[in-house]
Backbone bond lengths (Angstrom), bond angles and torsions (degrees), N, CA, C in turn:
res aa  C-N    CA-C-N  psi(-1)  N-CA   C-N-CA  omega(-1)  CA-C   N-CA-C  phi
1 M - - - 1.466 - - 1.524 109.57 -
2 L 1.323 115.95 142.34 1.461 121.81 179.11 1.527 111.79 -104.14
3 A 1.328 116.56 -46.40 1.467 120.86 -178.30 1.523 109.17 -159.68
4 A 1.332 116.31 148.07 1.468 120.87 -179.25 1.535 109.36 -151.15
5 P 1.332 117.99 131.61 1.459 120.52 -179.79 1.524 112.52 -82.21
6 I 1.327 114.75 166.67 1.466 121.95 170.29 1.526 107.14 -107.61
7 N 1.313 116.87 111.90 1.459 122.82 179.19 1.528 110.05 -102.89
8 P 1.344 118.06 157.10 1.468 120.14 176.54 1.532 112.80 -54.73
9 S 1.334 117.27 -36.96 1.469 119.81 -179.63 1.529 111.24 -65.62
10 D 1.337 117.63 -30.50 1.470 120.50 176.26 1.530 110.16 -62.89
11 I 1.338 115.52 -44.27 1.462 120.60 178.98 1.528 109.93 -64.10
12 N 1.333 116.87 -43.42 1.464 120.86 179.47 1.521 111.52 -60.25
13 M 1.338 117.38 -38.18 1.470 120.16 178.51 1.524 110.36 -63.54
14 I 1.339 117.07 -42.77 1.462 121.00 179.45 1.529 110.28 -64.80
15 Q 1.333 115.64 -36.82 1.471 120.32 179.09 1.527 111.91 -72.96
16 G 1.334 116.90 -15.22 1.455 120.88 -179.45 1.509 113.97 83.05
17 T 1.355 117.39 17.04 1.463 121.30 -176.09 1.519 112.86 -107.12
18 Y 1.333 117.99 5.61 1.461 120.84 -176.51 1.522 110.15 -95.52
19 A 1.330 116.25 159.27 1.468 120.12 -178.00 1.527 112.41 -71.11
20 L 1.344 116.20 -22.37 1.461 121.04 179.00 1.518 108.31 -113.72
21 L 1.336 116.59 117.85 1.461 121.04 179.73 1.521 109.45 -125.50
22 S 1.333 116.30 129.70 1.458 121.33 -179.59 1.524 110.32 -77.95
23 D 1.332 115.94 153.56 1.456 120.37 171.47 1.524 109.03 -66.86
24 L 1.325 116.22 141.67 1.464 120.92 179.83 1.525 110.75 -92.00
25 P 1.335 119.19 148.53 1.466 126.51 -3.25 1.529 111.22 -70.40
26 A 1.332 116.73 152.10 1.454 121.34 -174.92 1.524 110.42 -141.33
27 V 1.324 115.12 159.24 1.461 122.39 174.45 1.522 108.18 -102.29
28 G 1.332 117.25 134.37 1.451 121.21 179.89 1.518 112.39 -73.41
29 G 1.334 115.89 167.51 1.458 121.50 175.10 1.512 113.19 94.91
30 N 1.332 116.24 130.46 1.459 121.69 -179.34 1.522 113.13 -116.65
31 E 1.319 116.64 -3.34 1.463 120.32 -172.80 1.516 108.53 -139.32
32 G 1.321 117.15 157.08 1.452 120.88 177.97 1.514 110.65 153.06
33 V 1.327 115.29 -179.94 1.464 121.08 178.60 1.523 108.68 -132.20
34 G 1.310 115.77 139.78 1.457 121.32 178.29 1.517 110.72 -130.74
35 E 1.313 115.45 166.26 1.466 121.66 175.97 1.530 109.02 -114.41
36 V 1.309 116.41 131.38 1.457 121.04 178.97 1.531 108.81 -70.16
37 I 1.322 116.25 124.80 1.469 121.72 -179.97 1.531 110.96 -99.71
38 E 1.342 115.08 -36.98 1.468 119.22 -174.28 1.520 108.33 -154.50
39 V 1.322 117.84 146.79 1.466 121.46 178.97 1.527 110.06 -129.44
40 G 1.334 114.98 153.44 1.454 120.49 176.46 1.529 111.77 -75.41
41 N 1.319 115.51 171.07 1.471 120.82 -174.25 1.523 113.26 -63.19
42 H 1.329 117.35 -29.01 1.470 120.05 -174.03 1.525 113.52 -99.13
43 V 1.340 117.14 4.66 1.463 120.58 179.26 1.525 109.11 -78.24
44 T 1.335 116.01 126.65 1.469 120.13 -176.65 1.530 113.83 -116.16
45 S 1.341 117.37 -24.34 1.470 119.26 -172.16 1.525 113.35 -92.13
46 L 1.341 117.52 -12.07 1.458 121.15 -177.27 1.513 110.44 -132.67
47 K 1.334 115.28 153.98 1.461 121.31 177.95 1.523 109.45 -141.87
48 P 1.334 118.30 159.25 1.464 119.76 178.13 1.528 111.74 -53.54
49 G 1.322 114.82 137.79 1.461 120.56 -178.35 1.518 113.69 99.98
50 D 1.351 117.57 -20.23 1.468 120.18 178.69 1.526 110.78 -67.51
51 W 1.309 115.68 144.04 1.455 120.86 170.03 1.516 108.58 -92.24
52 V 1.331 116.20 138.86 1.471 121.19 -177.04 1.524 110.27 -135.73
53 I 1.348 114.75 152.88 1.459 121.85 173.33 1.524 108.27 -125.62
54 P 1.333 118.88 159.25 1.465 120.19 178.84 1.525 111.16 -63.50
55 G 1.325 116.21 137.91 1.452 120.52 175.36 1.509 112.51 -80.30
56 D 1.324 116.82 -14.41 1.461 121.26 -178.47 1.523 109.15 -155.41
57 A 1.327 116.34 171.21 1.461 121.55 179.96 1.526 110.54 -77.99
58 G 1.333 115.23 162.87 1.457 120.89 172.28 1.510 116.24 89.93
59 L 1.350 118.39 6.33 1.475 118.79 -178.09 1.521 112.23 -77.60
60 G 1.328 118.26 -25.24 1.462 120.57 -178.33 1.515 110.99 82.11
61 T 1.332 116.28 94.27 1.466 120.49 -172.94 1.526 113.94 -106.14
62 W 1.333 117.85 -5.72 1.461 119.18 -178.39 1.534 108.87 -86.39
63 R 1.301 116.40 72.49 1.474 122.16 -179.87 1.520 108.68 -161.50
64 T 1.310 115.27 168.05 1.466 118.95 -177.56 1.527 111.78 -87.67
65 D 1.339 117.58 -32.33 1.469 121.06 -175.49 1.518 109.97 -142.71
66 A 1.325 115.87 152.16 1.462 121.00 177.97 1.518 109.75 -156.98
67 V 1.329 115.83 156.38 1.464 122.26 173.71 1.526 107.38 -118.08
68 F 1.341 116.27 122.68 1.461 121.69 -179.71 1.524 110.04 -129.98
69 T 1.318 116.06 158.97 1.463 119.60 168.19 1.527 107.88 -77.43
70 E 1.342 116.51 152.87 1.459 119.51 -175.10 1.526 112.10 -64.27
71 E 1.347 117.42 -25.38 1.463 120.16 -179.67 1.530 112.59 -66.71
72 K 1.343 116.02 -20.25 1.468 120.21 -177.38 1.531 112.36 -83.93
73 L 1.327 117.19 -7.05 1.459 121.04 -171.47 1.522 111.57 -122.33
74 M 1.331 115.39 155.64 1.460 122.22 174.92 1.526 108.82 -122.36
75 K 1.325 115.90 133.36 1.457 120.37 178.84 1.522 110.19 -79.06
76 L 1.328 116.14 138.73 1.458 122.09 176.52 1.524 109.81 -107.48
77 P 1.331 117.28 152.53 1.468 119.24 170.69 1.522 110.21 -60.48
78 G 1.292 116.88 152.32 1.458 120.86 -175.09 1.513 115.04 -80.55
79 D 1.344 117.67 -2.90 1.467 119.84 -175.20 1.528 113.00 -107.11
80 I 1.331 117.49 20.20 1.467 121.46 179.69 1.529 108.76 -95.44
81 P 1.338 118.91 129.87 1.469 120.79 179.59 1.531 111.60 -57.18
82 L 1.318 115.17 150.38 1.470 121.27 -173.83 1.532 112.55 -55.67
83 L 1.339 118.03 -49.67 1.463 119.81 -176.09 1.525 111.47 -68.11
84 C 1.330 117.41 -33.55 1.474 120.45 174.65 1.527 109.92 -63.68
85 A 1.326 116.68 -43.31 1.464 120.80 -179.40 1.525 111.13 -65.56
86 A 1.329 116.49 -41.75 1.464 120.84 -177.04 1.518 112.31 -66.49
87 T 1.339 117.30 -26.52 1.469 121.38 -175.20 1.527 111.94 -113.24
88 L 1.329 118.15 23.42 1.464 121.12 -172.16 1.522 114.41 -86.44
89 S 1.328 118.09 -35.94 1.468 119.65 -162.87 1.525 115.15 -84.45
90 V 1.343 119.00 -8.84 1.465 120.23 -178.46 1.529 111.23 -114.04
91 N 1.332 117.56 -70.17 1.472 120.62 -172.10 1.529 113.94 -66.53
92 P 1.348 120.21 -52.83 1.463 118.80 179.60 1.529 112.85 -62.67
93 C 1.335 117.22 -36.17 1.463 119.75 177.68 1.522 110.90 -65.48
94 T 1.335 117.24 -41.82 1.461 121.20 177.09 1.528 110.56 -60.88
95 A 1.327 116.49 -46.19 1.461 120.85 179.68 1.526 110.88 -61.46
96 Y 1.313 117.17 -45.37 1.465 121.65 -177.60 1.522 111.34 -62.86
97 R 1.314 117.01 -44.90 1.464 120.47 -177.57 1.528 110.47 -66.74
98 M 1.324 117.96 -41.68 1.462 119.63 -178.05 1.531 110.95 -67.36
99 L 1.325 117.36 -35.38 1.460 120.58 177.56 1.526 111.85 -72.28
100 S 1.336 117.09 -23.14 1.463 121.16 -172.42 1.520 114.35 -100.38
101 D 1.340 118.17 -30.27 1.464 120.37 -162.67 1.527 116.01 -102.07
102 F 1.322 119.12 -12.14 1.464 119.63 -171.20 1.530 113.96 -110.60
103 E 1.314 116.88 -33.11 1.465 122.16 176.12 1.522 108.16 -137.22
104 T 1.319 116.89 148.04 1.469 121.01 175.18 1.519 108.11 -86.51
105 L 1.324 115.59 102.22 1.461 121.72 -175.60 1.517 110.27 -107.71
106 G 1.325 115.44 147.54 1.453 120.57 178.15 1.509 110.73 -141.74
107 P 1.334 117.33 179.30 1.466 121.01 179.98 1.527 111.83 -52.91
108 G 1.326 115.09 132.49 1.462 120.47 -179.61 1.511 113.76 97.75
109 D 1.334 117.66 -22.65 1.459 120.62 175.76 1.526 109.57 -71.29
110 S 1.332 115.71 166.93 1.463 119.28 179.00 1.522 110.43 -130.11
111 V 1.326 114.44 155.65 1.457 122.82 175.07 1.524 107.43 -133.35
112 I 1.330 116.67 142.07 1.465 121.05 176.96 1.515 108.42 -114.44
113 Q 1.332 117.10 141.10 1.467 121.20 179.59 1.512 109.96 -144.20
114 N 1.356 115.71 145.27 1.456 119.96 168.07 1.536 108.35 -98.80
115 A 1.327 116.66 176.63 1.478 120.80 -173.55 1.520 110.79 51.47
116 A 1.348 115.10 42.04 1.467 119.80 -173.38 1.518 113.15 -67.21
117 N 1.334 117.89 -17.52 1.460 120.42 178.90 1.531 112.47 -90.89
118 S 1.342 117.58 0.37 1.464 120.42 177.48 1.532 110.06 -72.23
119 G 1.327 116.29 173.21 1.461 120.30 177.61 1.518 111.83 -59.78
120 V 1.345 116.69 -43.88 1.462 120.43 177.21 1.520 110.11 -64.95
121 G 1.344 115.95 -43.89 1.460 120.10 -178.35 1.515 112.69 -59.10
122 Q 1.331 116.75 -43.20 1.462 120.49 178.35 1.520 111.15 -64.60
123 A 1.333 116.55 -37.54 1.467 120.06 177.92 1.524 111.04 -68.24
124 V 1.352 117.31 -39.65 1.464 120.90 177.99 1.528 110.38 -59.09
125 I 1.328 116.98 -45.41 1.466 120.96 179.92 1.525 110.58 -55.69
126 Q 1.321 116.83 -45.24 1.460 120.54 -174.11 1.532 112.41 -76.77
127 I 1.332 116.80 -43.82 1.467 119.87 -179.14 1.526 110.24 -67.37
128 A 1.349 116.47 -42.49 1.464 119.77 176.84 1.522 110.28 -61.03
129 G 1.331 116.67 -41.55 1.461 120.47 178.76 1.527 111.90 -59.23
130 A 1.333 115.97 -40.74 1.472 120.17 178.33 1.522 111.75 -66.18
131 M 1.353 116.49 -25.18 1.464 121.91 179.37 1.529 112.32 -91.34
132 G 1.338 117.31 -1.27 1.456 120.72 -178.75 1.510 113.82 78.69
133 I 1.327 117.47 17.77 1.469 122.70 -178.01 1.522 109.10 -97.07
134 K 1.326 116.84 133.49 1.461 121.94 178.97 1.525 109.95 -78.00
135 T 1.319 117.61 142.72 1.466 121.41 179.27 1.525 110.69 -117.32
136 I 1.335 114.07 133.22 1.469 121.96 171.92 1.520 105.68 -108.63
137 N 1.309 117.09 115.17 1.456 122.04 -166.58 1.519 111.37 -114.24
138 V 1.334 115.33 119.75 1.463 121.78 -175.23 1.531 108.97 -102.61
139 I 1.334 115.72 130.26 1.467 121.37 178.00 1.524 108.94 -132.15
140 R 1.322 116.04 161.54 1.465 120.53 175.59 1.526 109.49 -78.49
141 D 1.332 116.61 145.71 1.466 120.76 173.52 1.532 108.16 -63.17
142 R 1.330 115.90 146.80 1.475 120.68 -175.89 1.518 108.80 -159.81
143 P 1.340 117.46 167.20 1.470 120.24 -178.24 1.529 113.27 -60.21
144 D 1.341 118.12 -39.34 1.470 121.01 -176.99 1.523 110.90 -103.26
145 L 1.337 116.53 44.02 1.466 121.72 -172.47 1.529 112.23 -57.27
146 Q 1.336 117.81 -49.37 1.463 119.85 -175.12 1.528 111.42 -62.92
147 K 1.318 116.08 -35.29 1.463 120.05 178.31 1.528 110.77 -61.35
148 L 1.343 116.60 -42.34 1.458 120.86 178.81 1.527 110.96 -69.60
149 V 1.345 116.68 -41.14 1.468 120.08 177.48 1.530 109.83 -58.12
150 D 1.315 116.78 -45.02 1.473 120.89 -179.62 1.524 111.04 -62.59
151 R 1.327 115.75 -39.46 1.474 118.83 -178.44 1.530 111.48 -67.84
152 L 1.338 116.83 -42.35 1.464 119.65 179.08 1.526 111.12 -68.74
153 T 1.319 116.17 -36.77 1.467 119.91 176.94 1.527 110.52 -63.40
154 A 1.332 115.86 -40.10 1.470 119.83 178.08 1.529 111.39 -63.38
155 L 1.344 116.28 -28.99 1.470 120.23 177.36 1.531 112.04 -73.62
156 G 1.342 115.83 -18.52 1.454 119.76 -178.46 1.513 114.82 120.77
157 A 1.347 117.77 6.10 1.470 120.61 178.85 1.524 109.68 -62.06
158 D 1.329 116.57 130.84 1.463 120.54 -179.91 1.521 111.57 -79.09
159 Y 1.337 116.51 -43.10 1.463 121.56 179.60 1.524 107.93 -138.39
160 V 1.336 116.70 133.11 1.463 122.50 176.11 1.519 107.40 -123.50
161 I 1.338 116.50 121.33 1.468 121.46 -177.34 1.532 108.88 -133.34
162 T 1.316 115.65 160.37 1.468 119.71 176.57 1.529 109.54 -90.92
163 E 1.320 115.85 165.02 1.462 120.39 178.53 1.532 110.86 -60.10
164 E 1.336 116.65 -34.02 1.470 120.23 179.36 1.527 110.69 -64.94
165 M 1.321 117.28 -35.42 1.465 121.18 -178.31 1.531 112.14 -68.73
166 L 1.334 116.79 -22.92 1.467 120.15 178.80 1.517 111.75 -57.54
167 R 1.328 116.37 -29.36 1.465 120.90 -173.55 1.531 113.17 -97.97
168 K 1.349 116.53 8.16 1.467 119.35 -174.14 1.540 111.44 -103.40
169 P 1.337 116.30 156.84 1.473 120.40 -178.95 1.527 113.79 -61.13
170 E 1.347 117.11 -20.82 1.466 120.25 -179.20 1.518 112.85 -59.60
171 M 1.338 116.96 -20.48 1.460 119.65 178.89 1.527 110.99 -61.56
172 K 1.355 116.77 -31.35 1.465 119.33 177.80 1.524 110.85 -63.19
173 E 1.323 116.72 -35.87 1.465 120.73 178.01 1.519 110.70 -67.62
174 L 1.337 116.05 -39.06 1.464 119.68 178.94 1.525 111.00 -60.06
175 F 1.336 115.89 -40.82 1.465 119.08 -176.30 1.524 113.08 -79.14
176 K 1.333 117.47 3.86 1.461 120.68 166.48 1.530 110.23 -82.97
177 K 1.335 115.30 -18.76 1.476 120.49 -178.92 1.523 112.29 -98.26
178 V 1.315 116.70 -26.91 1.473 121.23 -174.74 1.523 107.85 -141.43
179 P 1.347 118.23 143.25 1.472 118.97 179.29 1.518 111.58 -65.88
180 K 1.335 116.47 152.68 1.452 119.93 175.52 1.527 109.51 -59.15
181 P 1.324 117.50 146.39 1.471 120.14 -175.45 1.523 112.77 -71.11
182 R 1.336 115.29 144.24 1.459 120.90 171.06 1.516 110.76 -94.32
183 L 1.346 116.50 -11.34 1.462 121.63 -177.71 1.521 109.20 -135.62
184 A 1.342 115.88 131.34 1.464 122.26 172.98 1.520 108.33 -120.98
185 L 1.323 116.54 137.29 1.462 122.00 -179.02 1.524 108.05 -115.78
186 N 1.332 115.87 116.26 1.462 121.83 -171.54 1.521 111.30 -111.83
187 C 1.333 115.31 121.01 1.465 120.86 175.10 1.523 111.25 -120.48
188 V 1.342 116.88 9.06 1.459 120.61 -172.64 1.522 112.00 -115.97
189 G 1.340 116.93 -52.22 1.461 120.91 -174.27 1.519 111.18 86.99
190 G 1.329 116.79 -169.08 1.457 121.46 177.52 1.516 113.43 59.76
191 K 1.352 115.97 -146.91 1.466 121.61 -175.95 1.525 111.95 -62.52
192 S 1.322 116.31 -34.98 1.467 119.59 -178.92 1.526 110.93 -58.54
193 A 1.330 116.68 -45.17 1.467 120.76 179.25 1.520 111.33 -66.73
194 T 1.336 116.88 -41.09 1.467 120.93 -179.46 1.519 110.93 -61.45
195 E 1.332 117.15 -42.67 1.459 120.35 -178.91 1.528 111.00 -67.84
196 M 1.320 118.30 -36.94 1.465 119.73 177.00 1.522 110.63 -65.16
197 L 1.334 116.56 -38.03 1.468 120.55 178.69 1.532 111.08 -58.77
198 R 1.321 116.45 -38.80 1.467 120.67 -178.06 1.528 111.77 -64.15
199 L 1.337 116.05 -25.12 1.463 120.30 -174.81 1.524 113.20 -92.29
200 L 1.330 117.25 -7.12 1.463 120.02 -177.65 1.521 111.98 -66.99
201 Q 1.334 114.79 150.47 1.459 120.69 171.10 1.528 110.57 -64.89
202 H 1.328 115.61 163.83 1.466 122.13 172.61 1.529 109.36 -55.61
203 K 1.326 116.42 130.17 1.463 124.90 -179.34 1.535 113.20 66.47
204 G 1.321 116.35 19.11 1.458 119.65 177.34 1.527 112.36 -72.48
205 T 1.335 116.00 174.53 1.471 122.22 -175.55 1.522 110.56 -127.79
206 M 1.340 115.88 134.90 1.457 120.20 168.34 1.521 108.70 -111.25
207 V 1.325 115.61 125.47 1.459 122.47 179.89 1.530 108.35 -106.30
208 T 1.312 116.99 123.33 1.465 122.07 177.86 1.523 109.45 -101.40
209 Y 1.335 115.66 125.94 1.467 120.54 -179.88 1.527 112.08 -127.47
210 G 1.341 116.97 3.65 1.453 121.10 178.24 1.517 109.80 -165.58
211 G 1.333 116.71 171.26 1.460 121.22 -178.36 1.513 111.69 -146.41
212 M 1.334 116.84 61.66 1.463 121.10 -173.10 1.530 112.84 -60.92
213 A 1.335 117.99 -31.17 1.466 120.37 -179.24 1.523 112.31 -77.34
214 K 1.346 116.20 -9.40 1.473 121.55 -177.58 1.532 110.78 55.94
215 Q 1.329 115.71 34.47 1.465 122.45 177.16 1.524 108.59 -125.65
216 P 1.334 117.79 147.93 1.464 119.64 -177.52 1.530 112.37 -68.09
217 V 1.318 114.54 159.72 1.464 120.66 173.02 1.531 107.75 -81.91
218 T 1.322 116.75 121.10 1.459 122.10 -180.00 1.523 108.69 -110.73
219 A 1.318 116.26 119.58 1.462 121.00 -177.72 1.528 110.22 -101.63
220 P 1.350 118.50 125.25 1.464 120.27 175.52 1.531 110.29 -61.37
221 V 1.319 116.21 136.09 1.469 120.35 179.28 1.527 110.90 -57.47
222 S 1.334 116.74 -38.38 1.465 120.01 -178.66 1.526 111.56 -62.55
223 A 1.342 116.48 -36.18 1.466 119.17 179.51 1.526 110.74 -67.12
224 L 1.330 116.46 -37.18 1.466 119.90 -179.65 1.528 111.68 -72.38
225 I 1.325 116.79 -41.96 1.467 119.67 -175.24 1.526 111.66 -80.79
226 F 1.331 116.47 -54.72 1.457 119.92 -170.10 1.524 113.32 -85.60
227 K 1.363 117.13 -25.44 1.466 119.26 179.26 1.525 112.11 -107.19
228 D 1.346 116.26 -10.81 1.464 121.00 176.44 1.530 111.88 53.99
229 V 1.342 116.31 41.05 1.461 119.63 179.34 1.528 110.03 -71.48
230 K 1.328 115.28 155.13 1.461 121.64 -179.18 1.533 109.25 -111.58
231 L 1.320 116.20 137.32 1.462 122.12 176.37 1.514 108.46 -110.48
232 R 1.326 116.36 122.11 1.464 121.23 -178.27 1.529 109.69 -129.47
233 G 1.314 115.18 163.92 1.451 120.70 175.08 1.517 109.67 -122.73
234 F 1.340 116.69 156.91 1.467 119.89 177.15 1.518 109.75 -144.09
235 W 1.347 114.52 136.11 1.464 122.44 176.99 1.526 107.03 -138.57
236 M 1.329 115.91 116.70 1.470 120.71 -174.19 1.524 111.67 -59.02
237 T 1.324 116.82 -37.46 1.467 120.69 -179.43 1.530 110.58 -60.34
238 Q 1.341 116.66 -43.05 1.462 120.20 178.99 1.519 111.16 -66.84
239 W 1.333 117.08 -38.76 1.470 120.30 178.60 1.529 109.98 -59.58
240 K 1.323 116.87 -43.39 1.467 119.83 179.56 1.522 110.80 -64.33
241 K 1.334 117.43 -39.53 1.467 119.61 177.06 1.522 110.75 -62.52
242 D 1.337 116.02 -40.86 1.455 120.43 -179.28 1.527 112.03 -66.76
243 Q 1.324 116.89 -23.70 1.465 121.05 -178.58 1.533 112.12 -99.44
244 A 1.326 116.89 15.01 1.469 120.11 -176.51 1.527 111.86 -57.41
245 H 1.341 116.38 -30.74 1.465 120.82 -179.81 1.527 111.80 -87.15
246 N 1.333 117.00 -3.20 1.461 121.47 -173.38 1.523 109.56 -132.76
247 K 1.319 116.08 64.97 1.467 121.02 -176.28 1.525 111.82 -61.49
248 D 1.347 117.17 -27.51 1.460 119.93 -178.33 1.527 111.20 -61.70
249 R 1.336 117.05 -33.03 1.464 120.11 -179.37 1.526 110.22 -67.84
250 L 1.335 116.01 -38.75 1.465 120.28 178.05 1.523 110.98 -68.17
251 T 1.327 116.92 -47.89 1.474 119.60 -179.27 1.525 110.76 -65.36
252 G 1.342 116.82 -34.69 1.459 120.09 177.85 1.521 111.78 -63.62
253 M 1.336 116.51 -40.28 1.458 120.54 177.72 1.528 110.58 -63.73
254 I 1.335 116.95 -44.50 1.470 120.88 179.27 1.532 110.02 -61.79
255 Q 1.334 117.36 -41.69 1.468 120.41 178.46 1.522 111.28 -62.49
256 T 1.344 116.41 -41.68 1.466 120.51 178.82 1.519 110.82 -61.23
257 L 1.335 116.49 -44.60 1.466 120.40 179.69 1.532 111.13 -65.94
258 C 1.322 116.70 -39.10 1.476 120.19 177.70 1.528 110.69 -64.21
259 D 1.338 116.99 -36.84 1.468 120.31 176.31 1.527 110.72 -62.08
260 L 1.349 116.67 -41.89 1.466 120.01 177.84 1.530 111.04 -63.35
261 I 1.338 116.53 -38.20 1.467 120.55 178.18 1.525 109.98 -63.20
262 R 1.328 116.78 -45.38 1.472 120.47 -179.74 1.524 111.65 -61.76
263 K 1.339 116.50 -35.89 1.470 120.98 -178.94 1.523 112.33 -78.92
264 G 1.320 117.69 -3.58 1.453 120.74 -177.97 1.515 113.40 78.48
265 Q 1.343 117.09 15.35 1.463 121.40 -178.26 1.529 112.55 -95.81
266 L 1.320 117.66 -6.89 1.464 122.24 178.36 1.519 108.76 -143.86
267 S 1.318 115.76 120.70 1.464 121.00 179.54 1.519 109.12 -118.87
268 A 1.317 115.32 167.62 1.464 119.90 175.75 1.526 109.05 -67.85
269 P 1.350 117.49 152.49 1.472 118.58 174.63 1.522 109.94 -64.07
270 T 1.310 116.03 165.45 1.456 119.58 174.76 1.525 109.08 -56.97
271 C 1.326 116.70 126.12 1.471 121.01 -171.63 1.523 111.63 -126.45
272 T 1.324 115.10 150.19 1.461 122.81 167.87 1.521 107.22 -119.04
273 E 1.327 116.63 119.15 1.467 120.54 -177.40 1.534 109.63 -87.87
274 I 1.327 115.30 129.47 1.465 122.34 -177.06 1.532 108.40 -128.62
275 P 1.339 118.75 131.05 1.472 119.38 175.53 1.532 110.40 -60.47
276 L 1.321 116.54 145.17 1.464 121.06 -176.57 1.528 111.92 -55.38
277 K 1.333 117.21 -34.83 1.469 119.85 -178.33 1.536 112.29 -63.58
278 D 1.333 116.60 -20.58 1.466 121.43 178.92 1.527 111.05 -100.91
279 Y 1.335 116.59 33.14 1.465 121.18 -174.99 1.531 112.87 -58.67
280 L 1.354 117.50 -32.62 1.471 119.54 179.95 1.528 111.37 -62.98
281 I 1.335 115.99 -40.68 1.464 120.65 177.89 1.527 109.73 -61.77
282 A 1.338 115.13 -42.90 1.464 120.45 -177.92 1.526 111.26 -66.14
283 I 1.328 116.91 -43.05 1.469 120.25 -179.19 1.530 110.51 -65.17
284 E 1.341 116.85 -43.54 1.467 119.81 178.77 1.525 110.93 -62.23
285 A 1.335 116.83 -41.49 1.465 120.58 -179.68 1.523 111.04 -65.07
286 S 1.328 116.59 -35.85 1.467 120.17 -177.42 1.530 112.37 -69.13
287 M 1.330 116.85 -19.59 1.467 120.92 -176.67 1.535 113.26 -99.47
288 K 1.336 117.30 2.20 1.462 120.25 179.58 1.522 110.21 -76.13
289 P 1.348 117.69 149.21 1.472 120.16 177.57 1.522 111.12 -67.92
290 F 1.337 115.57 151.17 1.462 123.61 177.37 1.528 112.66 60.28
291 I 1.324 117.38 25.51 1.460 119.53 178.04 1.532 108.32 -72.76
292 S 1.323 115.96 129.44 1.465 119.83 -177.96 1.519 112.67 -112.77
293 A 1.322 117.84 -5.99 1.454 121.34 -179.97 1.521 109.95 -111.36
294 K 1.319 116.05 134.03 1.464 120.23 176.67 1.521 109.01 -80.10
295 Q 1.333 116.43 132.47 1.457 121.28 179.75 1.540 108.77 -82.37
296 I 1.320 116.69 125.82 1.466 122.44 -178.33 1.517 109.13 -116.29
297 L 1.334 116.41 118.42 1.474 120.71 174.84 1.529 108.08 -79.03
298 V 1.318 115.40 124.87 1.469 121.36 -178.11 1.524 108.44 -109.71
299 M 1.356 115.87 124.82 1.448 120.30 -177.66 1.527 109.81 -91.80
């Protein structure tokens, strides 16, 4: 293994609250990049020196060495930066699928998302930008708010607003500049999700992929009846299971994302690199409120 991030889902698995739990004893981590050192006699798709990422969750990436069957791994092109490779298989894939699979979006359309500073949120900003789609990005108010707004804007965010601003009349002014969104991406739940639902276009879709507020999604009856909005859920692990018979779709998505990386249209999220031996420091940092940097264990 070369490098592996700490994602919220990794922590949830350790806590025993995630939908996918490994048999114990287990190694933590579901994402990362490794280099092939040695292959068995019957391995045909990989060779020493290749960079690989997990083909699915649950492999356990927080370690220095591992032995896997070739079916469990995906080969990466050799020209992808290390941090991009280490953070490729979860957040950017989630962002790409949600932008592609629920609404037919094109240049000029808009999408609204909360948790815009998360790994998925940063990927949504960049992938949507490459597709010509405007992003309305909702974040929580915080002490260093302007610093975060500037960073997301530098990534390509069209509009960055706080959760409090969602409920203010100024939103009407914003929608004179950009069409109302047909797609909302919810990683928070609670009031944040409800307010985004109110802003959706007629027959729009809200996709929930996380619940950081630990509060249920509450849909206004008027939005369901009069606007006919759709509520959907998305889990990248389930999508990969559903595509087990269609590996070309998975490899095609990875190739598309790698092309965006090469073009400079998709970068790794803001990262803090931590040596594996200091994993406790990294795990504690990843669980702090308002954390904007992804902790990356470096082997």
